[in-house]
Residue frames as qw, qx, qy, qz and C-alpha x, y, z in Angstrom:
[[0.520, -0.530, 0.010, 0.669, -7.47, -17.46, -17.73],
 [0.322, 0.932, 0.089, -0.141, -7.08, -14.06, -19.38],
 [0.694, 0.479, -0.099, 0.528, -4.11, -13.00, -21.52],
 [0.411, -0.901, 0.004, 0.142, -1.50, -11.17, -19.47],
 [0.552, 0.628, -0.335, 0.435, 1.96, -9.63, -19.58],
 [0.750, -0.561, -0.182, 0.300, 4.17, -10.38, -16.60],
 [0.402, 0.663, -0.111, 0.622, 6.27, -7.29, -15.95],
 [0.541, -0.834, -0.063, 0.085, 8.26, -6.20, -12.93],
 [0.601, 0.633, -0.233, 0.428, 11.48, -4.30, -13.61],
 [0.370, -0.828, 0.293, -0.302, 12.32, -3.58, -9.96],
 [0.634, 0.238, -0.659, 0.327, 15.53, -5.14, -8.71],
 [0.618, -0.685, 0.023, -0.385, 14.95, -6.04, -5.07],
 [0.409, 0.342, -0.729, 0.430, 17.66, -6.73, -2.50],
 [0.727, -0.536, -0.158, -0.399, 16.29, -8.56, 0.56],
 [0.857, -0.206, -0.374, 0.289, 18.00, -9.32, 3.87],
 [0.532, -0.759, -0.048, 0.374, 20.41, -8.04, 6.48],
 [0.371, -0.594, 0.291, 0.652, 22.76, -5.20, 5.50],
 [0.578, 0.501, 0.529, 0.368, 21.52, -4.91, 1.92],
 [0.052, 0.984, 0.067, -0.160, 21.99, -1.14, 2.24],
 [0.508, -0.510, 0.478, 0.503, 25.67, -1.88, 1.53],
 [0.518, 0.296, 0.656, 0.463, 24.62, -2.34, -2.10],
 [0.173, 0.897, 0.328, -0.239, 23.25, 1.23, -2.41],
 [0.126, -0.735, 0.356, 0.563, 26.50, 2.90, -3.61],
 [0.310, -0.066, 0.816, 0.483, 26.84, 0.38, -6.45],
 [0.284, 0.639, 0.714, 0.037, 23.22, 0.93, -7.47],
 [0.061, 0.930, 0.155, -0.328, 23.87, 4.68, -7.70],
 [0.577, -0.268, 0.415, 0.650, 26.97, 4.40, -9.88],
 [0.300, 0.293, 0.586, 0.693, 25.30, 5.51, -13.09],
 [0.057, -0.876, -0.477, -0.025, 23.19, 8.32, -11.64],
 [0.240, 0.738, -0.082, 0.625, 24.03, 12.00, -11.46],
 [0.336, 0.195, -0.572, 0.722, 25.36, 13.78, -8.39],
 [0.302, -0.198, 0.275, -0.891, 22.26, 15.44, -6.89],
 [0.324, -0.250, -0.911, -0.047, 20.02, 13.06, -4.94],
 [0.464, -0.413, 0.036, -0.783, 16.64, 14.04, -3.47],
 [0.262, -0.043, -0.915, 0.304, 16.23, 12.08, -0.22],
 [0.519, -0.392, -0.178, -0.739, 12.57, 11.89, 0.80],
 [0.306, -0.052, -0.876, 0.368, 11.67, 10.64, 4.30],
 [0.380, -0.643, -0.635, -0.198, 8.92, 10.72, 6.92],
 [0.297, -0.855, -0.065, -0.420, 8.38, 12.45, 10.23],
 [0.205, -0.786, 0.484, -0.326, 11.42, 11.44, 12.22],
 [0.913, -0.287, 0.269, -0.107, 11.51, 7.73, 13.08],
 [0.868, 0.399, -0.094, 0.278, 14.19, 6.99, 10.47],
 [0.209, 0.712, -0.401, 0.536, 16.47, 9.47, 12.22],
 [0.633, -0.571, 0.318, -0.416, 15.52, 8.26, 15.69],
 [0.945, -0.150, 0.290, -0.031, 16.50, 4.66, 14.92],
 [0.416, -0.567, 0.551, 0.449, 19.59, 5.39, 12.83],
 [0.691, 0.393, 0.566, 0.219, 18.35, 4.33, 9.40],
 [0.294, 0.954, 0.057, -0.014, 18.69, 7.85, 8.04],
 [0.263, -0.808, 0.490, 0.197, 22.35, 8.03, 9.08],
 [0.666, -0.093, 0.697, 0.251, 23.09, 4.70, 7.40],
 [0.581, 0.665, 0.436, 0.173, 21.53, 5.81, 4.12],
 [0.088, 0.987, -0.123, -0.064, 23.24, 9.21, 4.22],
 [0.486, -0.592, 0.587, 0.262, 26.57, 7.50, 4.84],
 [0.662, 0.177, 0.665, 0.298, 26.11, 5.30, 1.77],
 [0.404, 0.873, 0.259, 0.087, 25.05, 8.28, -0.36],
 [0.127, -0.926, 0.325, 0.143, 28.18, 10.12, 0.70],
 [0.626, -0.296, 0.660, 0.291, 30.32, 7.05, -0.03],
 [0.603, 0.493, 0.562, 0.279, 28.88, 7.18, -3.54],
 [0.321, -0.087, 0.166, 0.928, 29.95, 10.83, -3.79],
 [0.014, -0.651, -0.629, -0.425, 26.43, 12.20, -3.95],
 [0.038, -0.151, 0.206, -0.966, 25.10, 15.61, -2.97],
 [0.131, -0.445, -0.877, 0.127, 22.04, 15.14, -0.73],
 [0.257, -0.246, -0.064, -0.932, 18.97, 17.38, -0.95],
 [0.076, -0.194, -0.918, 0.337, 16.60, 16.45, 1.86],
 [0.467, -0.285, -0.185, -0.816, 12.82, 16.61, 2.00],
 [0.196, -0.098, -0.919, 0.327, 11.30, 15.17, 5.19],
 [0.291, 0.122, 0.424, -0.849, 8.00, 15.21, 7.06],
 [0.447, -0.071, -0.670, -0.588, 5.83, 12.98, 4.85],
 [0.565, -0.201, 0.417, -0.682, 2.66, 12.08, 6.76],
 [0.383, -0.017, 0.921, -0.072, 1.27, 8.53, 7.24],
 [0.496, 0.645, 0.581, -0.013, -1.65, 9.42, 4.95],
 [0.420, -0.154, 0.275, 0.851, 0.38, 11.26, 2.28],
 [0.255, 0.816, 0.358, -0.375, -0.95, 14.53, 0.87],
 [0.627, 0.616, 0.260, 0.400, -0.52, 16.14, -2.50],
 [0.072, -0.990, 0.085, -0.084, 0.70, 19.38, -0.90],
 [0.600, -0.613, 0.455, 0.238, 3.88, 17.70, 0.34],
 [0.743, 0.224, 0.492, 0.393, 4.52, 16.15, -3.05],
 [0.340, 0.884, 0.185, 0.263, 4.14, 19.57, -4.68],
 [0.297, -0.916, 0.265, 0.041, 6.65, 21.09, -2.24],
 [0.724, -0.315, 0.529, 0.311, 9.12, 18.29, -2.91],
 [0.653, 0.557, 0.379, 0.345, 8.80, 18.85, -6.66],
 [0.098, 0.982, -0.040, 0.156, 9.72, 22.51, -6.21],
 [0.527, -0.711, 0.442, 0.146, 12.75, 21.50, -4.17],
 [0.781, 0.072, 0.524, 0.334, 13.78, 19.04, -6.87],
 [0.479, 0.792, 0.242, 0.291, 13.42, 21.73, -9.53],
 [0.168, -0.968, 0.186, -0.026, 15.44, 24.24, -7.52],
 [0.493, -0.613, 0.599, 0.148, 18.31, 21.78, -7.09],
 [0.624, 0.520, -0.473, -0.340, 18.07, 20.01, -10.46],
 [0.635, -0.352, 0.672, -0.148, 18.14, 16.57, -8.88],
 [0.344, 0.407, -0.759, -0.374, 19.32, 13.54, -10.86],
 [0.501, -0.137, -0.852, -0.071, 17.68, 10.76, -8.84],
 [0.550, -0.512, 0.121, -0.649, 15.34, 10.19, -5.89],
 [0.353, 0.036, -0.893, 0.277, 15.76, 7.98, -2.84],
 [0.606, -0.504, -0.143, -0.598, 12.65, 7.22, -0.78],
 [0.295, 0.160, -0.822, 0.461, 13.45, 6.19, 2.80],
 [0.415, -0.071, 0.443, -0.792, 10.41, 5.05, 4.75],
 [0.436, 0.254, 0.844, -0.183, 7.12, 3.22, 4.42],
 [0.373, 0.511, 0.705, 0.320, 4.40, 3.31, 1.79],
 [0.063, 0.939, 0.277, -0.194, 3.49, 6.97, 2.28],
 [0.252, -0.726, 0.380, 0.515, 7.06, 8.11, 1.68],
 [0.399, -0.070, 0.766, 0.498, 7.57, 5.85, -1.31],
 [0.313, 0.694, 0.637, 0.120, 4.24, 6.77, -2.92],
 [0.008, -0.946, -0.041, 0.322, 5.15, 10.43, -2.53],
 [0.345, -0.523, 0.569, 0.533, 8.59, 9.80, -4.03],
 [0.447, 0.284, 0.767, 0.362, 6.98, 8.11, -7.04],
 [0.229, 0.858, 0.457, 0.048, 4.66, 11.03, -7.74],
 [0.188, -0.860, 0.201, 0.430, 7.43, 13.59, -7.20],
 [0.461, -0.197, 0.690, 0.523, 9.43, 11.66, -9.78],
 [0.373, 0.553, 0.687, 0.287, 6.61, 11.78, -12.34],
 [0.057, 0.957, 0.261, -0.114, 5.87, 15.47, -11.80],
 [0.297, -0.774, 0.333, 0.449, 9.50, 16.58, -11.76],
 [0.488, -0.119, 0.705, 0.501, 10.74, 14.47, -14.67],
 [0.283, 0.514, 0.696, 0.414, 7.84, 15.56, -16.90],
 [0.038, -0.029, -0.076, 0.996, 7.33, 19.11, -15.58],
 [0.394, -0.420, -0.615, -0.539, 3.67, 18.34, -14.84],
 [0.432, -0.453, 0.315, -0.713, 1.38, 19.12, -11.86],
 [0.073, -0.137, 0.956, -0.251, 1.16, 16.25, -9.39],
 [0.477, 0.281, 0.634, -0.539, -2.62, 16.22, -9.05],
 [0.615, 0.520, -0.207, -0.556, -3.24, 16.46, -12.79],
 [0.304, 0.335, -0.885, -0.111, -1.18, 13.31, -13.16],
 [0.200, 0.050, 0.883, -0.422, -3.15, 11.60, -10.38],
 [0.534, 0.459, 0.385, -0.597, -6.42, 12.58, -12.09],
 [0.587, 0.173, 0.690, 0.388, -5.11, 11.33, -15.45],
 [0.310, 0.895, 0.182, -0.265, -5.55, 14.72, -17.04],
 [0.294, 0.808, -0.495, -0.121, -1.95, 14.62, -18.25],
 [0.999, 0.017, -0.013, 0.043, 0.33, 11.70, -19.09],
 [0.321, -0.767, 0.514, 0.213, 3.96, 11.37, -17.94],
 [0.859, 0.481, -0.167, -0.053, 6.33, 9.86, -20.51],
 [0.602, 0.438, -0.517, 0.423, 9.65, 9.68, -18.67],
 [0.722, -0.683, -0.113, 0.016, 11.25, 9.32, -15.24],
 [0.158, 0.728, -0.605, 0.281, 14.48, 9.76, -13.34],
 [0.540, 0.064, -0.818, 0.190, 16.06, 6.91, -11.32],
 [0.599, -0.549, 0.090, -0.576, 14.14, 5.97, -8.18],
 [0.461, 0.158, -0.818, 0.305, 15.58, 3.99, -5.28],
 [0.658, -0.552, -0.142, -0.493, 13.67, 2.73, -2.25],
 [0.255, 0.198, -0.818, 0.477, 14.82, 1.86, 1.28],
 [0.585, -0.471, -0.474, -0.460, 11.83, 0.29, 3.04],
 [0.036, 0.264, -0.684, 0.679, 11.24, 0.73, 6.78],
 [0.539, 0.080, 0.511, -0.665, 7.63, -0.50, 7.08],
 [0.014, 0.059, 0.940, 0.336, 6.14, -3.70, 5.64],
 [0.362, 0.441, 0.552, -0.607, 2.59, -3.01, 4.47],
 [0.501, 0.636, 0.076, -0.581, 1.75, -1.57, 1.08],
 [0.786, 0.179, 0.515, 0.292, 4.01, -3.43, -1.36],
 [0.335, 0.931, 0.022, -0.141, 4.79, -0.15, -3.13],
 [0.352, -0.681, 0.558, 0.317, 8.47, -1.08, -3.08],
 [0.312, -0.122, 0.848, 0.410, 7.92, -3.42, -6.04],
 [0.347, 0.612, 0.702, 0.113, 5.07, -1.97, -8.08],
 [0.233, 0.233, 0.276, 0.903, 4.10, 1.03, -10.17],
 [0.272, -0.732, -0.547, -0.301, 1.27, 2.38, -7.99],
 [0.219, 0.031, -0.408, 0.886, 0.89, 5.31, -5.60],
 [0.232, -0.743, -0.615, -0.125, -1.90, 6.85, -3.50],
 [0.191, 0.055, -0.244, 0.949, -2.21, 10.49, -2.40],
 [0.053, -0.729, -0.671, 0.128, -4.99, 12.48, -0.80],
 [0.153, 0.302, 0.152, 0.929, -6.11, 16.01, -1.61],
 [0.071, -0.508, -0.661, 0.548, -8.05, 17.91, 1.05],
 [0.150, 0.301, -0.138, -0.932, -8.81, 20.71, -1.41],
 [0.493, 0.064, -0.569, -0.655, -10.87, 18.39, -3.60],
 [0.690, -0.216, 0.490, -0.487, -11.82, 15.91, -0.82],
 [0.909, 0.301, -0.238, -0.162, -10.33, 12.96, -2.69],
 [0.428, -0.552, 0.711, 0.085, -7.90, 10.15, -1.94],
 [0.861, 0.454, -0.006, -0.229, -7.05, 8.26, -5.11],
 [0.720, -0.304, 0.515, 0.351, -4.48, 5.96, -6.66],
 [0.495, 0.767, -0.273, -0.304, -2.42, 6.19, -9.81],
 [0.833, -0.147, 0.476, 0.240, -0.49, 3.54, -11.73],
 [0.511, 0.794, -0.279, -0.173, 2.20, 3.84, -14.37],
 [0.954, 0.085, -0.072, 0.279, 4.90, 1.39, -15.52],
 [0.364, 0.686, -0.259, 0.575, 7.26, 4.36, -15.15],
 [0.417, -0.720, 0.248, -0.496, 6.79, 4.30, -11.37],
 [0.954, -0.182, -0.192, 0.142, 8.35, 0.96, -10.57],
 [0.376, -0.840, 0.360, 0.154, 11.39, 1.65, -8.38],
 [0.561, 0.622, -0.546, -0.027, 14.67, 0.89, -10.13],
 [0.523, 0.123, -0.771, 0.341, 16.13, -0.77, -7.05],
 [0.604, -0.645, -0.021, -0.467, 14.54, -1.50, -3.65],
 [0.313, 0.332, -0.768, 0.450, 16.38, -2.39, -0.47],
 [0.741, -0.467, -0.181, -0.448, 14.43, -4.49, 2.05],
 [0.334, 0.252, -0.773, 0.477, 16.23, -5.18, 5.29],
 [0.575, -0.566, -0.560, -0.187, 13.84, -6.64, 7.89],
 [0.506, -0.237, -0.420, 0.715, 16.13, -5.17, 10.55],
 [0.008, 0.163, 0.063, 0.985, 14.77, -1.76, 9.55],
 [0.532, -0.428, -0.399, -0.612, 11.31, -2.87, 10.71],
 [0.544, -0.200, -0.727, 0.369, 12.29, -4.14, 14.16],
 [0.094, -0.114, -0.374, 0.916, 11.47, -0.73, 15.64],
 [0.355, -0.300, -0.447, -0.764, 7.94, -0.61, 14.19],
 [0.332, -0.130, 0.624, -0.695, 5.48, -0.44, 17.13],
 [0.268, 0.204, 0.936, -0.105, 2.71, -2.96, 17.63],
 [0.424, 0.642, 0.400, -0.498, -0.13, -0.76, 16.35],
 [0.346, 0.680, -0.395, -0.512, 1.67, -0.01, 13.09],
 [0.071, -0.227, 0.957, 0.169, 2.60, -3.67, 12.71],
 [0.388, 0.403, 0.777, -0.289, -1.07, -4.59, 13.04],
 [0.420, 0.727, 0.058, -0.540, -1.97, -2.00, 10.41],
 [0.168, 0.550, -0.705, -0.415, 0.62, -3.43, 8.04],
 [0.233, 0.031, 0.972, -0.019, -0.71, -6.96, 8.51],
 [0.445, 0.591, 0.541, -0.400, -4.22, -5.79, 7.67],
 [0.315, 0.730, -0.251, -0.552, -3.01, -3.89, 4.62],
 [0.062, 0.379, -0.858, -0.340, -1.19, -6.84, 3.07],
 [0.295, 0.268, 0.908, -0.128, -4.17, -9.13, 3.67],
 [0.397, 0.702, 0.301, -0.509, -6.48, -6.53, 2.11],
 [0.230, 0.625, -0.529, -0.526, -4.21, -6.32, -0.95],
 [0.109, -0.091, 0.978, 0.152, -4.35, -10.09, -1.29],
 [0.334, 0.494, 0.742, -0.307, -8.14, -9.96, -1.09],
 [0.336, 0.704, -0.062, -0.623, -8.38, -7.17, -3.66],
 [0.133, 0.391, -0.802, -0.431, -6.55, -9.47, -6.08],
 [0.188, 0.144, 0.969, -0.075, -8.84, -12.41, -5.27],
 [0.335, 0.632, 0.579, -0.391, -12.00, -10.44, -6.00],
 [0.096, 0.421, -0.483, -0.762, -10.83, -9.48, -9.48],
 [0.809, 0.351, 0.068, -0.467, -12.80, -10.69, -12.46],
 [0.590, 0.510, -0.607, -0.156, -11.92, -13.73, -14.53],
 [0.967, -0.249, 0.033, -0.052, -10.65, -17.20, -13.69],
 [0.370, 0.689, -0.562, 0.269, -7.05, -17.57, -12.51],
 [0.892, -0.380, -0.233, -0.069, -6.72, -20.67, -10.28],
 [0.742, 0.047, -0.306, 0.594, -2.98, -20.45, -9.64],
 [0.071, 0.455, -0.156, 0.874, -3.19, -16.77, -8.74],
 [0.672, -0.547, -0.150, -0.476, -6.07, -17.66, -6.38],
 [0.900, -0.251, -0.277, 0.222, -3.80, -20.17, -4.68],
 [0.464, 0.293, -0.248, 0.798, -1.04, -17.58, -4.39],
 [0.313, -0.575, 0.019, -0.755, -3.53, -15.30, -2.62],
 [0.845, -0.453, -0.180, -0.221, -4.59, -18.03, -0.20],
 [0.825, -0.009, -0.297, 0.480, -0.98, -19.01, 0.51],
 [0.230, 0.436, -0.200, 0.847, -0.05, -15.41, 1.26],
 [0.528, -0.559, -0.005, -0.639, -2.99, -15.02, 3.64],
 [0.924, -0.309, -0.226, -0.009, -2.34, -18.36, 5.37],
 [0.654, 0.199, -0.317, 0.657, 1.33, -17.46, 5.79],
 [0.068, -0.502, 0.170, -0.845, 0.25, -14.21, 7.44],
 [0.765, -0.480, -0.135, -0.408, -2.25, -15.98, 9.69],
 [0.902, -0.089, -0.330, 0.264, 0.63, -18.24, 10.77],
 [0.555, 0.135, -0.301, 0.763, 3.29, -15.69, 11.73],
 [0.122, -0.668, -0.097, -0.727, 1.14, -12.72, 12.83],
 [0.689, -0.686, -0.148, -0.181, 0.23, -13.80, 16.39],
 [0.836, -0.227, -0.091, 0.491, 3.82, -14.80, 17.15],
 [0.413, 0.407, 0.034, 0.814, 5.18, -11.56, 15.69],
 [0.271, -0.738, -0.121, -0.606, 2.83, -9.40, 17.73],
 [0.784, -0.620, -0.030, 0.000, 4.16, -11.11, 20.86],
 [0.728, -0.332, 0.261, 0.540, 7.80, -10.81, 19.73],
 [0.373, 0.913, 0.102, -0.131, 8.19, -7.60, 17.75],
 [0.090, -0.815, 0.529, 0.219, 12.00, -7.81, 17.66],
 [0.771, -0.035, 0.625, 0.119, 12.05, -11.24, 16.02],
 [0.047, 0.518, -0.524, -0.674, 14.01, -10.88, 12.76],
 [0.106, 0.057, 0.936, 0.331, 12.70, -14.06, 11.11],
 [0.169, 0.639, 0.722, -0.203, 9.07, -13.13, 11.76],
 [0.104, 0.766, -0.017, -0.635, 9.69, -9.59, 10.50],
 [0.054, -0.327, 0.730, 0.598, 11.26, -11.04, 7.36],
 [0.166, 0.347, 0.913, 0.131, 8.21, -13.21, 6.73],
 [0.159, 0.782, 0.456, -0.394, 5.93, -10.19, 7.07],
 [0.004, 0.663, -0.303, -0.684, 8.08, -8.03, 4.82],
 [0.074, -0.133, 0.839, 0.523, 8.05, -10.58, 2.02],
 [0.164, 0.521, 0.837, -0.015, 4.30, -11.32, 2.22],
 [0.117, 0.790, 0.218, -0.561, 3.60, -7.58, 1.99],
 [0.016, 0.507, -0.549, -0.664, 5.72, -7.37, -1.15],
 [0.128, 0.101, 0.940, 0.299, 4.20, -10.48, -2.73],
 [0.217, 0.615, 0.680, -0.336, 0.68, -9.15, -2.15],
 [0.276, 0.884, 0.159, -0.343, 1.30, -6.22, -4.48],
 [0.183, -0.582, 0.572, 0.548, 4.12, -7.06, -6.91],
 [0.553, 0.361, -0.463, -0.591, 1.95, -8.78, -9.53],
 [0.026, 0.171, -0.984, 0.049, 2.32, -12.35, -8.26],
 [0.273, 0.324, 0.814, -0.398, -1.34, -12.57, -7.23],
 [0.384, 0.580, 0.082, -0.714, -2.70, -10.74, -10.30],
 [0.075, 0.325, -0.751, -0.569, -1.63, -12.73, -13.37],
 [0.062, -0.196, -0.933, -0.295, -4.43, -14.12, -15.50],
 [0.087, 0.566, 0.651, -0.498, -7.19, -12.01, -14.02],
 [0.281, 0.696, 0.530, 0.394, -9.65, -9.90, -16.00],
 [0.066, -0.940, 0.004, -0.334, -8.95, -6.84, -13.86],
 [0.479, 0.359, -0.538, 0.594, -5.88, -5.78, -11.90],
 [0.126, -0.175, -0.699, 0.682, -7.66, -6.22, -8.59],
 [0.076, -0.736, -0.652, -0.164, -11.05, -4.89, -7.54],
 [0.317, 0.078, -0.209, 0.922, -10.04, -2.02, -5.19],
 [0.320, -0.649, -0.399, -0.563, -13.59, -1.03, -4.34],
 [0.672, -0.615, -0.360, 0.198, -12.95, -1.65, -0.65],
 [0.531, -0.152, -0.052, 0.832, -9.83, 0.51, -0.75],
 [0.039, 0.427, 0.299, 0.853, -11.75, 3.26, -2.53],
 [0.506, -0.700, -0.404, -0.300, -14.42, 3.21, 0.16],
 [0.721, -0.501, -0.259, 0.402, -11.94, 3.04, 3.03],
 [0.457, 0.204, 0.022, 0.865, -9.80, 5.89, 1.68],
 [0.180, -0.691, -0.255, -0.652, -12.67, 8.25, 2.48],
 [0.690, -0.674, -0.252, 0.078, -12.36, 7.45, 6.19],
 [0.668, -0.191, -0.013, 0.719, -8.67, 8.39, 6.15],
 [0.215, 0.464, 0.252, 0.821, -9.49, 11.49, 4.17],
 [0.366, -0.748, -0.287, -0.473, -12.12, 12.69, 6.64],
 [0.666, -0.733, 0.045, -0.134, -10.53, 11.73, 9.97],
 [0.216, 0.722, -0.642, 0.140, -6.89, 10.87, 9.18],
 [0.885, -0.269, 0.314, -0.212, -7.56, 7.33, 10.37],
 [0.273, -0.472, 0.792, 0.277, -4.67, 4.88, 9.84],
 [0.528, 0.302, -0.548, -0.573, -5.12, 3.11, 6.52],
 [0.263, 0.059, -0.962, 0.043, -4.97, -0.40, 8.00],
 [0.174, 0.248, 0.722, -0.622, -7.72, 0.32, 10.51],
 [0.516, 0.353, -0.056, -0.778, -10.03, 1.58, 7.78],
 [0.513, 0.252, -0.730, -0.375, -9.57, -1.71, 5.93],
 [0.124, -0.039, -0.952, 0.277, -10.16, -4.04, 8.88],
 [0.337, 0.367, 0.501, -0.708, -13.50, -2.26, 9.36],
 [0.492, 0.469, -0.200, -0.705, -14.38, -1.93, 5.67],
 [0.263, 0.259, -0.866, -0.336, -13.50, -5.31, 4.20],
 [0.079, 0.225, 0.946, -0.219, -15.91, -7.44, 6.30],
 [0.346, 0.542, 0.364, -0.674, -18.68, -4.87, 5.74],
 [0.376, 0.486, -0.477, -0.628, -18.04, -4.88, 1.98],
 [0.142, 0.099, -0.972, -0.162, -18.06, -8.70, 1.84],
 [0.195, 0.371, 0.804, -0.421, -21.34, -8.86, 3.77],
 [0.375, 0.603, 0.136, -0.691, -23.00, -6.22, 1.60],
 [0.400, 0.515, -0.562, -0.509, -21.67, -7.70, -1.66],
 [0.500, -0.126, 0.843, -0.152, -22.48, -11.28, -0.61],
 [0.740, 0.475, 0.412, -0.240, -25.03, -11.84, -3.44],
 [0.509, 0.808, -0.253, -0.155, -22.53, -10.63, -6.06],
 [0.226, 0.639, -0.726, 0.116, -19.50, -12.53, -4.76],
 [0.850, -0.294, 0.269, -0.344, -21.05, -15.65, -3.19],
 [0.966, 0.219, -0.089, 0.104, -19.13, -18.15, -5.32],
 [0.431, 0.628, -0.422, 0.491, -15.85, -16.33, -4.71],
 [0.437, -0.584, 0.448, -0.517, -16.43, -16.34, -0.96],
 [0.966, -0.106, 0.161, -0.174, -17.07, -20.07, -1.12],
 [0.823, 0.438, -0.222, 0.285, -13.92, -20.65, -3.17],
 [0.102, 0.692, -0.462, 0.546, -11.83, -18.51, -0.82],
 [0.699, -0.462, 0.352, -0.416, -13.18, -20.40, 2.18],
 [0.996, 0.086, 0.019, 0.017, -12.21, -23.70, 0.60],
 [0.620, 0.572, -0.322, 0.429, -8.68, -22.51, -0.22],
 [0.118, -0.658, 0.458, -0.587, -8.19, -21.28, 3.34],
 [0.637, -0.343, 0.512, -0.463, -9.68, -24.26, 5.20],
 [0.096, 0.194, -0.952, -0.217, -9.73, -27.21, 2.81],
 [0.178, 0.388, 0.863, -0.270, -13.45, -27.49, 3.55],
 [0.042, -0.473, -0.548, -0.689, -16.62, -26.42, 1.74],
 [0.147, -0.428, -0.578, 0.679, -17.82, -23.72, 4.14],
 [0.161, 0.838, 0.519, 0.038, -20.57, -21.14, 3.83],
 [0.342, 0.650, 0.043, 0.678, -19.78, -17.59, 2.60],
 [0.418, -0.839, 0.014, -0.348, -20.66, -16.17, 6.03],
 [0.872, -0.423, 0.081, 0.234, -18.10, -18.48, 7.57],
 [0.674, 0.339, 0.069, 0.653, -15.44, -17.18, 5.17],
 [0.018, -0.797, -0.008, -0.603, -16.21, -13.63, 6.23],
 [0.702, -0.701, 0.014, -0.126, -16.01, -14.67, 9.87],
 [0.870, -0.010, -0.054, 0.490, -12.48, -15.98, 9.33],
 [0.387, 0.470, -0.033, 0.793, -11.31, -12.44, 8.62],
 [0.384, -0.754, -0.041, -0.531, -13.40, -10.73, 11.28],
 [0.864, -0.498, -0.054, 0.055, -12.14, -13.15, 13.91],
 [0.771, 0.106, -0.055, 0.626, -8.53, -12.79, 12.79],
 [0.146, 0.637, -0.012, 0.757, -8.67, -8.98, 12.77],
 [0.582, -0.717, -0.023, -0.383, -10.27, -9.00, 16.21],
 [0.926, -0.262, -0.109, 0.249, -7.71, -11.51, 17.49],
 [0.645, 0.176, -0.066, 0.740, -4.76, -9.30, 16.54],
 [0.239, -0.571, -0.343, 0.707, -6.35, -6.20, 18.06],
 [0.071, 0.086, 0.412, 0.904, -7.65, -4.49, 14.94],
 [0.417, 0.277, 0.352, -0.791, -10.99, -2.65, 14.85],
 [0.117, 0.198, 0.895, 0.382, -13.83, -4.40, 13.00],
 [0.016, 0.776, 0.630, -0.012, -16.63, -1.91, 13.69],
 [0.217, 0.719, 0.135, 0.647, -17.00, 1.76, 12.79],
 [0.485, -0.846, -0.056, -0.217, -17.50, 2.73, 16.44],
 [0.847, -0.353, 0.046, 0.395, -14.11, 1.22, 17.31],
 [0.521, 0.395, 0.108, 0.749, -12.54, 3.97, 15.20],
 [0.182, -0.373, -0.363, 0.834, -14.00, 6.51, 17.62],
 [0.170, -0.053, -0.389, -0.904, -16.71, 7.50, 15.15],
 [0.321, 0.286, 0.697, -0.573, -20.48, 7.74, 15.52],
 [0.442, 0.569, 0.693, 0.024, -23.75, 7.73, 13.58],
 [0.206, 0.920, 0.036, -0.330, -23.31, 11.34, 12.46],
 [0.180, -0.604, 0.647, 0.429, -19.88, 10.40, 11.13],
 [0.478, 0.189, 0.836, 0.192, -21.45, 7.53, 9.19],
 [0.385, 0.817, 0.411, -0.128, -23.75, 10.02, 7.50],
 [0.009, 0.869, -0.310, -0.384, -20.81, 12.27, 6.69],
 [0.352, -0.295, 0.815, 0.354, -18.99, 9.31, 5.16],
 [0.476, 0.477, 0.736, 0.061, -22.05, 8.28, 3.16],
 [0.266, 0.908, 0.145, -0.290, -22.43, 11.82, 1.83],
 [0.081, -0.716, 0.555, 0.416, -18.84, 11.83, 0.62],
 [0.433, 0.029, 0.867, 0.244, -19.31, 8.45, -1.06],
 [0.426, 0.709, 0.555, -0.090, -22.39, 9.81, -2.81],
 [0.133, 0.914, -0.149, -0.354, -20.32, 12.78, -3.99],
 [0.075, -0.642, 0.693, 0.318, -17.19, 10.90, -5.16],
 [0.898, 0.249, -0.051, -0.361, -18.89, 7.65, -6.26],
 [0.157, -0.525, 0.835, 0.055, -16.16, 5.13, -5.35],
 [0.924, 0.175, 0.014, -0.338, -16.47, 1.76, -7.06],
 [0.680, -0.333, 0.616, 0.217, -14.58, -1.42, -7.78],
 [0.172, 0.479, -0.642, -0.573, -12.90, -2.44, -11.01],
 [0.186, -0.053, -0.954, -0.228, -14.80, -5.74, -10.95],
 [0.160, -0.581, -0.779, 0.176, -17.62, -5.41, -8.41],
 [0.046, 0.430, 0.162, 0.887, -19.29, -2.13, -9.32],
 [0.162, -0.421, -0.666, 0.595, -20.98, -0.08, -6.62],
 [0.068, -0.568, -0.393, -0.720, -24.01, 2.21, -6.74],
 [0.262, -0.469, 0.248, -0.806, -25.96, 4.30, -4.25],
 [0.868, -0.317, -0.153, -0.351, -27.92, 1.30, -2.96],
 [0.837, 0.071, -0.412, 0.353, -24.64, -0.47, -2.29],
 [0.181, 0.443, -0.383, 0.790, -23.29, 2.51, -0.34],
 [0.578, -0.442, 0.128, -0.674, -26.30, 2.44, 1.98],
 [0.954, -0.144, -0.241, -0.106, -26.01, -1.30, 2.43],
 [0.671, 0.246, -0.441, 0.543, -22.29, -1.17, 3.22],
 [0.114, -0.502, 0.308, -0.800, -22.87, 1.64, 5.72],
 [0.779, -0.388, -0.036, -0.491, -25.42, -0.54, 7.50],
 [0.950, -0.073, -0.262, 0.154, -22.77, -3.25, 8.07],
 [0.364, 0.574, -0.412, 0.607, -20.04, -0.92, 9.35]]
C-alpha cells in the first residue's frame, strides 16, 4: 500500500429536508450570492424556489446565472465569472447535477483569483484562494458534490478535460434524495453508469490497496442490487437514497486511499471525445467505452480483471467473464454498449480516432499510445 493523505473537508448533509440547514451554513458569508443552475428542471420541480426561499431567509442578495448544459462548456463558465465580477459576489451556490457543480467550481477559481477559466483548466496558471462554495445536488452521478474535481469542454480547442484542486471541495453540500425523484429514466441510467465507471477508474489505479479494492467492489455490487428495482420504481425514495450515496462514495476518496495513482481515467479521457464531438450524454459514452477499453487493455490489466471478477462473484473467473459482467449489466438496464447504438457510424469512428490521435488521451496508470487507440476503436 502506498503512502497517502486522507483529506475531505466537505461537510455533507444527507436526507430529507436538509435544505433547511442552508441558512445556517451561510451565516458567515457575505451578502451577494451567485446562484448557478441548469436549463430549467430545478424551476419546473420547485427546487429552485426552495433554495431561493432559504437564501432570502438568510438575508442574501441573489445573482442568478442559469442555463448550464449537461456537457458543461467553458464559455458558460466565462460568462458566469463576468457576472460574478460585476456584482462582487461573496459566495457561490451550485444547484443542479455534476455539470452545474463543476461549472460553479471553476467559476469560483477564476473569480476568486482573477484568472482565465481555461488557463486554470490547462494548468497554465495556479489558483491560490477561493470563496465559499455550497452545493445543492439534484442528480446522483458524478460525485462532484464531495471532491475537488471538475470537467469542462472547449469547442474552440476541441478538448474536454478535468482539473483538480484541494481548493475546489465544496464547503457544504446538501443531498436530499427527494430532489432526484423527478430524474427521468434515461438520466438515471446515465448516472448509474457514471458511478460504476468512477468505481472502476479507482480499481484500475496502480499499486496495491486491498481494502480500497473491496470498497470498489462493494459499491458496484450495491449498485447492481438496487439499479433494476429503481428503474422500475423511479419515485422510490429509499432506492434513490442508495443511488445518491453510492455516487458520492465512488468519487469522494473512499475508493482511492493507498493507490499509486488517483484513479486511471484513461477511459474517461477517451469517452470525453465522444461528448465533445456529438454532445452524447456522458454516461452513454462510458457504457460503450469501458468494455471496449477493458477488452483492448486485457494484456495489460489481466490480473486486475481476474481480481475484480473474484471480488464481484466470489469465484475465480476468466478476465473475459469479468468484462461480460459489465456488458450484460449495462445492456440489462438499457444502456448502449456498442458505438452504433449511439447513432454513430464507421465514418464517425474515424473522426473519433483522428481526434484521439490529435489530443493523445491516456490513463494515469495504464498508458495509451496510437496502437492502443486503433485497438480500442476496433472493439467499440
